[in-house]
A tleap script that builds the chain and sets N, CA, C and O, in Angstrom:
source leaprc.protein.ff14SB
mol = sequence {
  NMET ASN LEU PHE GLU GLU GLU LEU ALA GLU
  ALA LYS GLU MET VAL SER GLU ARG SER THR
  GLU GLU LEU PHE ASP ASN LEU ASN GLU MET
  ASN LEU VAL ILE ARG GLU HIE THR CYS GLY
  ILE GLN VAL ILE LEU ASP GLU LEU SER ARG
  ARG LYS LYS GLN ASN LYS GLU GLU CLYS
}
set mol.1.N position { 51.267 -5.522 13.966 }
set mol.1.CA position { 51.298 -6.049 12.608 }
set mol.1.C position { 50.137 -5.426 11.828 }
set mol.1.O position { 48.999 -5.423 12.297 }
set mol.2.N position { 50.430 -4.900 10.636 }
set mol.2.CA position { 49.370 -4.303 9.832 }
set mol.2.C position { 48.632 -5.373 9.034 }
set mol.2.O position { 49.000 -6.547 9.054 }
set mol.3.N position { 47.599 -4.953 8.341 }
set mol.3.CA position { 46.746 -5.892 7.601 }
set mol.3.C position { 47.532 -6.664 6.548 }
set mol.3.O position { 47.354 -7.873 6.400 }
set mol.4.N position { 48.405 -5.967 5.814 }
set mol.4.CA position { 49.199 -6.639 4.790 }
set mol.4.C position { 50.072 -7.733 5.401 }
set mol.4.O position { 50.142 -8.843 4.875 }
set mol.5.N position { 50.724 -7.423 6.494 }
set mol.5.CA position { 51.602 -8.402 7.141 }
set mol.5.C position { 50.810 -9.598 7.644 }
set mol.5.O position { 51.285 -10.731 7.573 }
set mol.6.N position { 49.595 -9.355 8.155 }
set mol.6.CA position { 48.745 -10.448 8.619 }
set mol.6.C position { 48.329 -11.342 7.459 }
set mol.6.O position { 48.385 -12.567 7.561 }
set mol.7.N position { 47.908 -10.723 6.350 }
set mol.7.CA position { 47.500 -11.505 5.186 }
set mol.7.C position { 48.679 -12.279 4.612 }
set mol.7.O position { 48.522 -13.419 4.176 }
set mol.8.N position { 49.854 -11.667 4.609 }
set mol.8.CA position { 51.054 -12.333 4.115 }
set mol.8.C position { 51.396 -13.549 4.976 }
set mol.8.O position { 51.751 -14.606 4.453 }
set mol.9.N position { 51.290 -13.398 6.276 }
set mol.9.CA position { 51.565 -14.516 7.189 }
set mol.9.C position { 50.581 -15.659 6.964 }
set mol.9.O position { 50.970 -16.827 6.967 }
set mol.10.N position { 49.307 -15.323 6.768 }
set mol.10.CA position { 48.293 -16.349 6.493 }
set mol.10.C position { 48.584 -17.058 5.181 }
set mol.10.O position { 48.478 -18.281 5.090 }
set mol.11.N position { 48.956 -16.279 4.157 }
set mol.11.CA position { 49.258 -16.868 2.850 }
set mol.11.C position { 50.459 -17.797 2.936 }
set mol.11.O position { 50.456 -18.874 2.339 }
set mol.12.N position { 51.478 -17.392 3.669 }
set mol.12.CA position { 52.668 -18.239 3.829 }
set mol.12.C position { 52.314 -19.551 4.509 }
set mol.12.O position { 52.829 -20.606 4.139 }
set mol.13.N position { 51.439 -19.486 5.498 }
set mol.13.CA position { 51.029 -20.698 6.195 }
set mol.13.C position { 50.255 -21.621 5.253 }
set mol.13.O position { 50.487 -22.830 5.232 }
set mol.14.N position { 49.341 -21.051 4.478 }
set mol.14.CA position { 48.554 -21.855 3.538 }
set mol.14.C position { 49.452 -22.502 2.496 }
set mol.14.O position { 49.272 -23.672 2.157 }
set mol.15.N position { 50.422 -21.746 1.984 }
set mol.15.CA position { 51.322 -22.255 0.952 }
set mol.15.C position { 52.180 -23.393 1.497 }
set mol.15.O position { 52.438 -24.371 0.796 }
set mol.16.N position { 52.611 -23.267 2.718 }
set mol.16.CA position { 53.484 -24.296 3.290 }
set mol.16.C position { 52.784 -25.646 3.419 }
set mol.16.O position { 53.440 -26.684 3.513 }
set mol.17.N position { 51.459 -25.629 3.424 }
set mol.17.CA position { 50.690 -26.859 3.572 }
set mol.17.C position { 50.343 -27.512 2.237 }
set mol.17.O position { 49.791 -28.612 2.221 }
set mol.18.N position { 50.650 -26.866 1.133 }
set mol.18.CA position { 50.294 -27.390 -0.190 }
set mol.18.C position { 51.446 -28.185 -0.790 }
set mol.18.O position { 52.618 -27.962 -0.486 }
set mol.19.N position { 51.069 -29.113 -1.646 }
set mol.19.CA position { 52.081 -29.915 -2.342 }
set mol.19.C position { 52.713 -29.080 -3.453 }
set mol.19.O position { 52.187 -28.037 -3.843 }
set mol.20.N position { 53.832 -29.553 -3.946 }
set mol.20.CA position { 54.517 -28.869 -5.033 }
set mol.20.C position { 53.615 -28.777 -6.256 }
set mol.20.O position { 53.570 -27.740 -6.919 }
set mol.21.N position { 52.900 -29.848 -6.556 }
set mol.21.CA position { 51.986 -29.863 -7.708 }
set mol.21.C position { 50.891 -28.802 -7.537 }
set mol.21.O position { 50.566 -28.085 -8.484 }
set mol.22.N position { 50.332 -28.707 -6.339 }
set mol.22.CA position { 49.310 -27.687 -6.083 }
set mol.22.C position { 49.871 -26.281 -6.255 }
set mol.22.O position { 49.198 -25.396 -6.783 }
set mol.23.N position { 51.094 -26.085 -5.810 }
set mol.23.CA position { 51.719 -24.767 -5.946 }
set mol.23.C position { 51.923 -24.399 -7.409 }
set mol.23.O position { 51.680 -23.257 -7.799 }
set mol.24.N position { 52.365 -25.351 -8.218 }
set mol.24.CA position { 52.516 -25.086 -9.650 }
set mol.24.C position { 51.163 -24.797 -10.290 }
set mol.24.O position { 51.056 -23.899 -11.126 }
set mol.25.N position { 50.139 -25.539 -9.913 }
set mol.25.CA position { 48.794 -25.281 -10.427 }
set mol.25.C position { 48.319 -23.879 -10.046 }
set mol.25.O position { 47.756 -23.156 -10.867 }
set mol.26.N position { 48.556 -23.511 -8.790 }
set mol.26.CA position { 48.175 -22.172 -8.321 }
set mol.26.C position { 48.909 -21.090 -9.101 }
set mol.26.O position { 48.323 -20.077 -9.482 }
set mol.27.N position { 50.182 -21.314 -9.332 }
set mol.27.CA position { 50.988 -20.338 -10.065 }
set mol.27.C position { 50.489 -20.189 -11.504 }
set mol.27.O position { 50.415 -19.076 -12.024 }
set mol.28.N position { 50.155 -21.288 -12.136 }
set mol.28.CA position { 49.619 -21.239 -13.502 }
set mol.28.C position { 48.291 -20.489 -13.550 }
set mol.28.O position { 48.053 -19.701 -14.466 }
set mol.29.N position { 47.429 -20.731 -12.568 }
set mol.29.CA position { 46.140 -20.034 -12.509 }
set mol.29.C position { 46.343 -18.532 -12.323 }
set mol.29.O position { 45.690 -17.723 -12.983 }
set mol.30.N position { 47.247 -18.168 -11.426 }
set mol.30.CA position { 47.530 -16.747 -11.187 }
set mol.30.C position { 48.089 -16.090 -12.443 }
set mol.30.O position { 47.750 -14.949 -12.754 }
set mol.31.N position { 48.940 -16.805 -13.160 }
set mol.31.CA position { 49.520 -16.278 -14.390 }
set mol.31.C position { 48.425 -15.965 -15.405 }
set mol.31.O position { 48.476 -14.928 -16.068 }
set mol.32.N position { 47.434 -16.850 -15.535 }
set mol.32.CA position { 46.333 -16.612 -16.465 }
set mol.32.C position { 45.524 -15.388 -16.060 }
set mol.32.O position { 45.144 -14.582 -16.910 }
set mol.33.N position { 45.263 -15.249 -14.781 }
set mol.33.CA position { 44.501 -14.099 -14.286 }
set mol.33.C position { 45.265 -12.805 -14.552 }
set mol.33.O position { 44.684 -11.806 -14.976 }
set mol.34.N position { 46.563 -12.835 -14.301 }
set mol.34.CA position { 47.387 -11.642 -14.531 }
set mol.34.C position { 47.377 -11.274 -16.012 }
set mol.34.O position { 47.296 -10.095 -16.356 }
set mol.35.N position { 47.459 -12.263 -16.883 }
set mol.35.CA position { 47.408 -11.989 -18.327 }
set mol.35.C position { 46.092 -11.326 -18.709 }
set mol.35.O position { 46.076 -10.363 -19.476 }
set mol.36.N position { 44.987 -11.842 -18.173 }
set mol.36.CA position { 43.675 -11.267 -18.479 }
set mol.36.C position { 43.612 -9.812 -18.029 }
set mol.36.O position { 43.125 -8.953 -18.764 }
set mol.37.N position { 44.101 -9.534 -16.829 }
set mol.37.CA position { 44.092 -8.165 -16.317 }
set mol.37.C position { 45.013 -7.273 -17.146 }
set mol.37.O position { 44.678 -6.123 -17.433 }
set mol.38.N position { 46.169 -7.804 -17.529 }
set mol.38.CA position { 47.109 -7.030 -18.330 }
set mol.38.C position { 46.490 -6.670 -19.675 }
set mol.38.O position { 46.635 -5.542 -20.145 }
set mol.39.N position { 45.802 -7.622 -20.294 }
set mol.39.CA position { 45.133 -7.337 -21.569 }
set mol.39.C position { 44.053 -6.284 -21.375 }
set mol.39.O position { 43.905 -5.384 -22.202 }
set mol.40.N position { 43.306 -6.391 -20.298 }
set mol.40.CA position { 42.269 -5.404 -20.004 }
set mol.40.C position { 42.846 -4.020 -19.805 }
set mol.40.O position { 42.289 -3.037 -20.293 }
set mol.41.N position { 43.952 -3.933 -19.096 }
set mol.41.CA position { 44.614 -2.652 -18.871 }
set mol.41.C position { 45.092 -2.080 -20.202 }
set mol.41.O position { 44.941 -0.884 -20.450 }
set mol.42.N position { 45.663 -2.915 -21.052 }
set mol.42.CA position { 46.161 -2.450 -22.345 }
set mol.42.C position { 45.023 -1.932 -23.210 }
set mol.42.O position { 45.176 -0.913 -23.884 }
set mol.43.N position { 43.897 -2.608 -23.202 }
set mol.43.CA position { 42.734 -2.164 -23.977 }
set mol.43.C position { 42.278 -0.792 -23.496 }
set mol.43.O position { 41.978 0.082 -24.309 }
set mol.44.N position { 42.225 -0.600 -22.193 }
set mol.44.CA position { 41.808 0.698 -21.636 }
set mol.44.C position { 42.815 1.789 -22.002 }
set mol.44.O position { 42.421 2.886 -22.396 }
set mol.45.N position { 44.102 1.497 -21.876 }
set mol.45.CA position { 45.132 2.477 -22.239 }
set mol.45.C position { 45.039 2.851 -23.718 }
set mol.45.O position { 45.151 4.024 -24.077 }
set mol.46.N position { 44.836 1.857 -24.565 }
set mol.46.CA position { 44.699 2.125 -25.997 }
set mol.46.C position { 43.502 3.019 -26.290 }
set mol.46.O position { 43.596 3.942 -27.098 }
set mol.47.N position { 42.385 2.748 -25.637 }
set mol.47.CA position { 41.179 3.547 -25.840 }
set mol.47.C position { 41.384 4.975 -25.352 }
set mol.47.O position { 40.970 5.923 -26.020 }
set mol.48.N position { 42.013 5.136 -24.202 }
set mol.48.CA position { 42.280 6.485 -23.694 }
set mol.48.C position { 43.224 7.253 -24.620 }
set mol.48.O position { 43.037 8.448 -24.846 }
set mol.49.N position { 44.223 6.579 -25.148 }
set mol.49.CA position { 45.147 7.218 -26.088 }
set mol.49.C position { 44.414 7.629 -27.361 }
set mol.49.O position { 44.642 8.716 -27.893 }
set mol.50.N position { 43.552 6.772 -27.836 }
set mol.50.CA position { 42.768 7.074 -29.038 }
set mol.50.C position { 41.903 8.304 -28.801 }
set mol.50.O position { 41.838 9.194 -29.650 }
set mol.51.N position { 41.241 8.357 -27.654 }
set mol.51.CA position { 40.377 9.498 -27.338 }
set mol.51.C position { 41.190 10.784 -27.193 }
set mol.51.O position { 40.758 11.844 -27.647 }
set mol.52.N position { 42.354 10.696 -26.569 }
set mol.52.CA position { 43.196 11.872 -26.398 }
set mol.52.C position { 43.626 12.412 -27.764 }
set mol.52.O position { 43.593 13.618 -28.010 }
set mol.53.N position { 44.029 11.497 -28.641 }
set mol.53.CA position { 44.442 11.882 -29.988 }
set mol.53.C position { 43.256 12.505 -30.733 }
set mol.53.O position { 43.409 13.525 -31.405 }
set mol.54.N position { 42.102 11.901 -30.614 }
set mol.54.CA position { 40.897 12.408 -31.290 }
set mol.54.C position { 40.544 13.810 -30.773 }
set mol.54.O position { 40.178 14.690 -31.552 }
set mol.55.N position { 40.656 14.007 -29.464 }
set mol.55.CA position { 40.355 15.325 -28.887 }
set mol.55.C position { 41.328 16.379 -29.405 }
set mol.55.O position { 40.921 17.507 -29.683 }
set mol.56.N position { 42.612 16.028 -29.539 }
set mol.56.CA position { 43.598 16.973 -30.061 }
set mol.56.C position { 43.292 17.337 -31.504 }
set mol.56.O position { 43.438 18.492 -31.903 }
set mol.57.N position { 42.868 16.353 -32.284 }
set mol.57.CA position { 42.555 16.593 -33.703 }
set mol.57.C position { 41.311 17.476 -33.857 }
set mol.57.O position { 41.199 18.226 -34.827 }
set mol.58.N position { 40.385 17.387 -32.908 }
set mol.58.CA position { 39.149 18.160 -32.984 }
set mol.58.C position { 39.387 19.631 -32.630 }
set mol.58.O position { 38.586 20.493 -32.993 }
set mol.59.N position { 40.480 19.919 -31.927 }
set mol.59.CA position { 40.750 21.303 -31.489 }
set mol.59.C position { 41.377 22.130 -32.568 }
set mol.59.O position { 41.662 23.309 -32.355 }
savepdb mol mol.pdb
quit
């Protein structure tokens, strides 16, 4: 079993022990974290696009 499979098995065991309410809370928390990361990624992509455009205009 590789590391991913081991971590997945551990996560499945932990999840099976949680209540439905806890699982919904966990899902909501993960959703917020994903949104924050997605916004961060978009900001970086926008900045890189701006710089690329600026470099083309300077040439």
